[in-house]
C-alpha positions in Angstrom: 24.9 -130.4 208.4 24.7 -130.1 211.8 22.9 -132.9 213.9 20.2 -130.1 214.8 19.6 -129.2 210.8 19.6 -132.7 210.0 16.8 -133.5 212.5 14.7 -130.5 211.6 15.2 -131.7 208.3 14.3 -135.0 208.6 11.2 -133.8 210.4 9.9 -131.9 207.7 10.6 -134.5 204.9 8.5 -137.6 207.3 6.0 -137.6 205.4 5.6 -137.2 201.4 5.5 -133.3 200.5 4.5 -131.2 197.8 7.6 -129.1 197.2 9.2 -126.4 195.2 13.0 -126.1 194.5 14.0 -122.5 193.7 16.8 -121.0 191.7 18.2 -117.2 191.8 17.3 -115.1 189.0 19.8 -115.3 185.9 20.4 -118.8 187.1 24.1 -120.2 186.7 25.5 -123.9 186.3 25.5 -124.2 190.3 22.2 -122.9 190.7 20.6 -125.3 187.7 22.7 -128.0 189.3 21.7 -127.7 192.7 18.0 -127.3 191.9 18.1 -130.2 189.9 19.7 -132.5 191.8 17.9 -131.7 194.8 14.6 -132.4 193.1 15.8 -135.5 191.6 16.6 -136.9 195.2 13.5 -135.8 196.6 11.2 -137.0 194.3 13.0 -140.6 194.8 12.3 -140.1 198.3 8.4 -140.0 197.3 7.8 -136.4 197.4 6.3 -134.4 194.4 9.3 -131.5 193.4 9.0 -129.1 191.2 11.8 -126.7 189.8 11.2 -122.8 189.2 13.7 -120.5 187.9 12.6 -116.7 187.9 13.9 -116.5 184.2 15.6 -118.7 181.4 19.2 -119.7 181.5 22.2 -120.2 179.4 21.9 -122.8 176.2 24.7 -124.3 177.1 23.1 -125.9 180.2 19.9 -127.3 178.7 21.4 -130.8 178.0 21.5 -131.5 181.9 18.4 -134.3 182.8 15.5 -132.8 184.3 16.0 -129.2 182.3 13.1 -129.8 179.9 10.7 -129.7 183.5 11.9 -126.5 184.8 9.4 -124.0 184.9 10.6 -120.9 184.0 8.5 -117.8 186.0 8.6 -115.2 183.6 7.5 -117.8 180.6 4.9 -119.7 182.5 3.8 -117.5 185.6 0.3 -118.6 186.3 2.1 -122.5 186.5 4.5 -121.1 188.8 2.2 -119.4 190.9 0.2 -122.4 191.2 3.2 -124.7 192.5 4.2 -122.1 195.0 0.7 -121.8 196.7 0.3 -125.8 196.6 3.7 -126.2 198.0 4.2 -126.9 201.7 7.9 -126.5 201.4 9.8 -124.4 199.6 14.1 -125.4 199.3 15.7 -122.0 198.0 19.1 -123.0 196.5 22.2 -120.5 195.6 21.0 -117.6 197.0 19.8 -116.3 200.4 17.6 -113.4 200.3 14.4 -113.3 198.6 14.9 -110.5 196.3 17.4 -112.5 194.3 14.2 -114.3 192.8 13.0 -111.3 190.8 9.3 -111.4 189.8 8.9 -114.3 192.0 9.9 -112.4 195.3 6.1 -111.2 196.6 4.6 -114.7 195.6 7.3 -116.2 197.6 7.1 -114.0 200.5 3.1 -114.1 200.5 2.7 -118.0 200.6 2.0 -120.5 203.6 4.9 -123.0 202.6 7.8 -123.3 204.8 11.6 -122.2 203.8 14.2 -124.4 203.7 18.0 -122.6 202.8 21.0 -124.3 201.3 23.8 -121.5 200.1 26.8 -121.2 200.5 27.0 -117.1 200.0 28.0 -114.6 202.8 25.2 -112.9 204.9 21.9 -114.7 204.6 18.5 -113.3 205.4 16.4 -115.2 208.1 13.1 -115.8 206.3 13.5 -119.9 206.3 12.6 -122.1 208.9 15.9 -124.2 208.5 19.1 -122.5 207.1 22.1 -124.7 205.8 24.6 -121.8 205.0 28.5 -122.1 204.9 30.4 -119.7 203.0 33.5 -121.9 203.0 32.0 -124.5 200.6 32.8 -124.6 196.9 29.2 -124.3 195.4 25.2 -125.1 196.6 26.0 -128.5 194.5 28.7 -129.6 196.9 26.1 -128.5 199.9 23.6 -130.7 198.1 25.8 -133.6 198.1 26.2 -133.4 201.7 22.9 -133.1 202.4 21.9 -136.0 200.6 24.6 -137.8 202.7 23.3 -136.4 205.8 19.8 -138.1 205.0 21.8 -141.0 205.0 20.9 -141.3 201.1 24.4 -141.3 199.2 23.5 -144.8 198.1 20.3 -143.5 196.1 22.6 -141.1 194.3 22.2 -141.9 190.4 23.8 -141.0 187.1 21.3 -138.2 186.6 22.4 -136.5 189.7 25.8 -137.3 189.8 25.9 -135.4 186.5 23.7 -132.5 187.8 25.9 -131.9 191.0 29.3 -132.6 189.1 28.3 -129.7 186.6 27.7 -126.9 189.4 30.5 -127.5 191.0 32.6 -127.7 188.1 31.3 -124.3 186.8 31.3 -122.7 190.6 34.9 -123.5 191.1 36.2 -122.6 187.6 36.9 -126.0 186.8 38.5 -126.6 190.5 41.0 -124.0 190.5 39.3 -121.1 192.7 40.4 -121.2 196.6 36.9 -122.5 197.5 37.8 -125.8 196.0 38.8 -128.2 199.1 40.4 -131.7 199.6 36.7 -132.8 200.4 35.5 -131.0 197.5 38.0 -133.3 195.3 36.6 -136.3 197.4 32.9 -135.3 196.6 34.0 -135.0 192.8 35.9 -138.5 192.7 32.5 -140.1 194.1 30.4 -138.4 192.1 32.5 -140.1 188.6 32.5 -143.2 190.7 28.1 -143.2 190.5 28.5 -142.4 186.6 29.4 -138.6 186.1 31.4 -138.3 182.5 33.7 -135.6 183.7 35.1 -135.3 180.1 31.8 -135.3 178.3 30.4 -132.5 181.1 33.5 -130.4 180.2 32.9 -130.4 176.7 29.0 -129.9 176.8 29.6 -126.8 178.9 32.5 -125.4 177.5 33.1 -126.6 173.7 30.1 -125.0 172.5 31.1 -121.5 171.7 29.5 -119.5 168.6 31.2 -117.7 166.3 29.3 -115.0 167.4 30.6 -115.7 171.2 34.0 -115.7 170.1 33.6 -112.4 168.6 32.2 -110.6 171.2 35.0 -111.9 173.4 37.7 -110.3 171.2 35.5 -106.7 171.4 35.2 -107.2 175.1 39.2 -108.2 175.3 39.4 -104.8 172.7 37.7 -103.1 175.7 39.8 -104.1 178.3 41.4 -101.4 180.6 44.0 -101.7 183.0 44.4 -99.7 186.0 48.3 -100.2 187.3 48.1 -97.4 190.2 44.8 -99.6 191.9 46.2 -103.4 190.3 42.9 -103.4 188.6 41.3 -104.2 185.4 37.7 -103.7 183.8 35.9 -104.5 180.5 33.1 -103.1 179.3 30.2 -104.1 176.7 27.6 -101.8 175.6 24.3 -102.6 174.3 25.1 -101.9 171.1 28.2 -104.4 171.0 25.8 -106.8 172.0 23.1 -106.8 169.5 25.5 -106.4 167.0 26.8 -109.9 167.9 23.8 -111.4 168.5 24.0 -111.9 172.2 22.5 -114.1 174.1 22.2 -115.5 177.8 25.6 -116.6 179.0 27.5 -115.2 176.4 29.5 -113.3 178.5 30.2 -115.9 181.2 34.1 -116.1 182.1 34.8 -113.3 180.4 35.7 -111.0 183.5 38.4 -113.8 184.4 40.3 -112.8 181.0 40.8 -109.4 182.8 41.6 -111.1 186.4 44.1 -113.4 184.3 46.7 -110.5 183.7 50.2 -110.2 185.5 49.8 -108.1 188.7 45.8 -107.9 188.4 44.1 -108.3 191.7 41.0 -107.3 191.0 38.8 -107.1 187.9 35.4 -106.1 186.6 33.0 -106.4 183.5 30.5 -104.1 182.9 27.8 -105.0 180.8 25.0 -102.5 179.6 21.1 -103.8 179.8 19.0 -101.0 178.2 15.9 -103.3 178.5 16.4 -103.5 182.3 17.7 -99.6 182.6 21.0 -100.9 184.6 24.6 -102.0 184.4 25.0 -105.6 185.1 28.5 -105.9 187.1 30.8 -108.9 187.4 33.3 -108.3 190.2 36.6 -111.0 190.6 39.4 -110.7 192.7 42.7 -112.6 194.0 43.7 -112.9 197.6 42.3 -111.2 200.7 40.6 -108.3 198.7 36.6 -108.7 199.1 34.6 -107.9 196.2 31.5 -109.1 198.4 32.0 -105.9 200.6 32.7 -103.6 197.5 29.6 -104.9 195.8 27.4 -105.0 198.9 28.5 -101.4 199.7 28.5 -99.6 196.7 26.5 -101.7 194.2 23.3 -103.2 195.6 24.8 -106.7 195.0 27.3 -109.3 196.9 28.2 -112.8 196.7 32.0 -114.2 197.8 35.3 -112.8 198.9 36.6 -113.2 195.5 33.6 -113.6 193.1 30.6 -111.2 193.4 27.9 -109.3 191.1 26.5 -106.0 191.2 24.7 -103.2 189.2 24.6 -99.7 188.2 21.7 -97.9 187.4 24.0 -95.0 186.1 24.4 -94.7 182.7 27.7 -96.8 181.4 30.0 -93.8 181.0 29.1 -92.9 184.5 29.4 -96.0 186.2 32.7 -96.3 185.0 33.5 -92.8 186.4 31.9 -93.4 189.9 33.9 -96.9 189.8 37.0 -95.4 189.2 36.6 -92.6 191.9 35.4 -95.3 194.1 38.9 -97.2 194.0 40.7 -94.6 195.8 38.5 -96.0 199.0 40.5 -99.1 198.6 43.7 -98.6 197.3 45.4 -99.6 200.1 43.9 -103.0 200.0 44.7 -103.2 196.5 48.1 -102.3 196.5 49.1 -104.9 199.4 51.3 -107.1 198.6 49.4 -109.8 200.6 
C-alpha cells in the first residue's frame, strides 16, 4: 500500500464503523481467509465487522476460526441485506467487479456505504473510493497482511488471523509453488508461523480430508483427460451425471485441472464442469509461462483472473463447448507452441 491509500483508509477508519467484508461467489481459501482475517483485525480495532459470502463454501474450509459467523447471502438473504444497508463501509476482497458477487450485486450497487477494494486480479473496476489492487501479489491474504502492516498494527496479529491468512496464501499459491510466490511471500509466511499458524496442521486440514467419492471422481476426471499435442493443451470434462454419481460437493473438483497441467509438454490446461442447475459449463483454466489464460477467458468465456490461472463459463452444452474451445485454440497456436 502506498502512502496515499494508507492515509485514505486511516481516515475512513478513524472512528468506529459498521463494516461488511464481502468475498466472491463460490469462495475459495483466499476469499474465506482474507475476509475472516480482515474482519478479525477490524473488530480488534473497535469496529463492528461482519463477513458475507454470496453462497456456501467447501467443507474443508469450515474449520477456520470465525467460519460459523459468516453470513451466507443465498441462505440468509434478509440478514445479509440488513447488514449491507446498515454498513458505512464495505470491503470487497479477492474480486474486482461487483458482478462476481452473484445475487448480491444489486444490493451492493444500491447501498449507501463507501467501498474499499483489496484484490490481486487484473483490470479492476472503479466502484471503490479506495482501491488497493496489485496483480503481482500471490493472494489477497498476503495483501491483507500488508494492509495490517500499513495500519501499523502487525503487533496485533493473533493466532486466529495468522491461521486465516496462512490458509489463503497457501491455497492460492498451490502450496507456494506458483510463480506469484515471492521472497516477500515467504517472509510473510514466516512471520505468520512465528505468530502461531501451524503450517503442518493447516495443510492436513485442507488437503488430507478427501472422501472416497472425491477420489473416485478424480479417477473419472483423469479417465476423461484429453491431450491436444498440436497445441500443447490438455483438457478434462465432467458431466452432471458423473458428478451426481459420485455425490459431488462444493470444492470436490478443486485442483483437478492441475493434473492436466502437470503433463510433460502441456502449457495450457482446462477443466469443463457441467452445471445443469445454472445451465452453464464452468471452466477453470491454468497455464505455464507467458500464456495468459486471463486474456483468453475474458475474450471468449465471460471470465478472467490471472495470467496463469483464470475462470470462465459457457452457456453452450458440454459437447458444444468442447468443440468451440478446440476451434478457438487455432487463434493461439503460435503462443502455445512457442518455447518460452
